[in-house]
C-alpha positions in Angstrom: 119.4 91.7 51.8 123.2 91.4 52.6 125.4 92.5 49.8 129.0 91.6 49.8 131.7 93.3 47.7 135.3 91.9 47.4 138.3 94.0 46.6 142.1 93.8 46.7 142.7 91.2 44.0 145.4 91.6 41.5 148.6 90.3 40.0 151.5 89.3 42.1 154.7 87.3 41.8 155.1 84.0 43.6 156.2 84.7 47.1 154.4 88.0 47.3 151.4 89.1 49.3 147.9 90.5 48.7 145.2 91.6 51.1 141.6 90.9 50.1 138.7 92.8 51.7 135.0 92.0 51.8 132.6 94.8 52.7 129.0 94.3 53.7 126.0 96.5 53.1 124.2 95.7 56.3 125.3 95.6 60.0 123.5 92.3 60.4 126.5 90.9 58.6 128.4 91.2 61.9 126.4 88.3 63.4 127.2 85.8 60.6 130.0 83.3 60.2 132.0 84.3 57.2 134.3 82.5 54.8 136.5 82.9 51.7 136.2 80.5 48.8 138.1 80.3 45.6 137.3 78.9 42.2 139.7 78.4 39.3 138.5 77.8 35.7 137.2 74.3 35.3 137.4 73.6 39.0 134.8 73.5 41.8 134.5 76.1 44.5 137.1 75.5 47.2 136.9 76.5 50.8 139.9 78.7 51.8 139.3 80.1 55.3 136.4 80.7 57.7 135.8 82.8 60.7 133.1 82.7 63.3 130.7 85.5 64.1 132.9 87.1 66.7 136.3 86.6 65.0 137.4 84.4 67.9 137.7 81.2 65.9 139.3 80.7 62.5 139.7 77.8 60.1 141.9 77.2 57.1 142.2 74.8 54.3 145.4 72.7 54.5 146.6 74.3 51.3 146.7 77.8 52.8 147.4 77.1 56.4 150.4 79.1 57.7 150.3 81.4 54.7 146.8 83.1 54.8 145.1 84.9 57.7 141.4 85.6 57.9 140.1 88.4 60.1 137.1 90.6 60.5 136.2 94.0 61.8 132.6 93.9 62.8 132.4 97.6 63.6 133.4 98.2 60.0 131.3 95.4 58.5 134.5 94.1 56.8 136.3 90.8 56.5 139.9 90.4 55.3 142.1 87.7 53.9 145.8 88.4 54.2 147.6 86.2 51.7 151.3 85.8 52.1 153.9 83.5 50.4 151.6 83.3 47.4 152.0 80.4 45.0 150.9 80.0 41.3 148.3 77.4 42.4 146.6 80.2 44.5 145.5 81.8 41.2 141.7 81.8 41.3 138.7 84.1 41.7 138.2 84.6 45.4 134.7 85.0 46.8 133.5 86.1 50.3 130.4 84.5 51.7 128.2 84.7 54.7 126.3 81.7 56.1 123.7 83.2 58.5 125.1 80.8 61.2 127.5 81.6 64.0 130.2 79.1 63.0 131.7 78.5 59.5 131.7 75.4 57.5 133.7 74.2 54.5 130.7 73.4 52.4 129.7 76.1 50.0 126.0 75.2 50.1 125.9 76.4 53.7 126.5 80.0 52.7 123.5 82.1 51.5 125.2 85.4 50.7 128.0 85.8 48.2 130.1 88.5 46.7 130.9 88.9 43.0 134.5 87.7 43.3 137.9 89.2 42.9 140.6 87.8 40.7 144.0 86.8 42.2 146.7 85.9 39.8 150.1 84.7 41.0 152.8 84.5 38.4 155.7 82.0 38.5 
């Protein structure tokens, strides 16, 4: 029902910035808690950042705190992840997800809608 499409990934040098976007196909998306996850080859899916339904509360993994900023524009059915001071260890496929709940959680199983992923590669 809800289709999510990520964009904005690419190659960047360490210390650089990227802005990821996640666009939704349905306006019902605006009532869901949203999150960004990432998964590197051979590793599990890792919680990166979450945002509640209104955008009033945000949550970050310790590894990205103070470097990444999650935001959403419900009128545009779009979520963003501003990624600054990128490090090589940030290299992953990044996925956006919607939970169907009002508050985000760090557990991937709580999310029922997923995008296809966008590659972020940070060179050293």
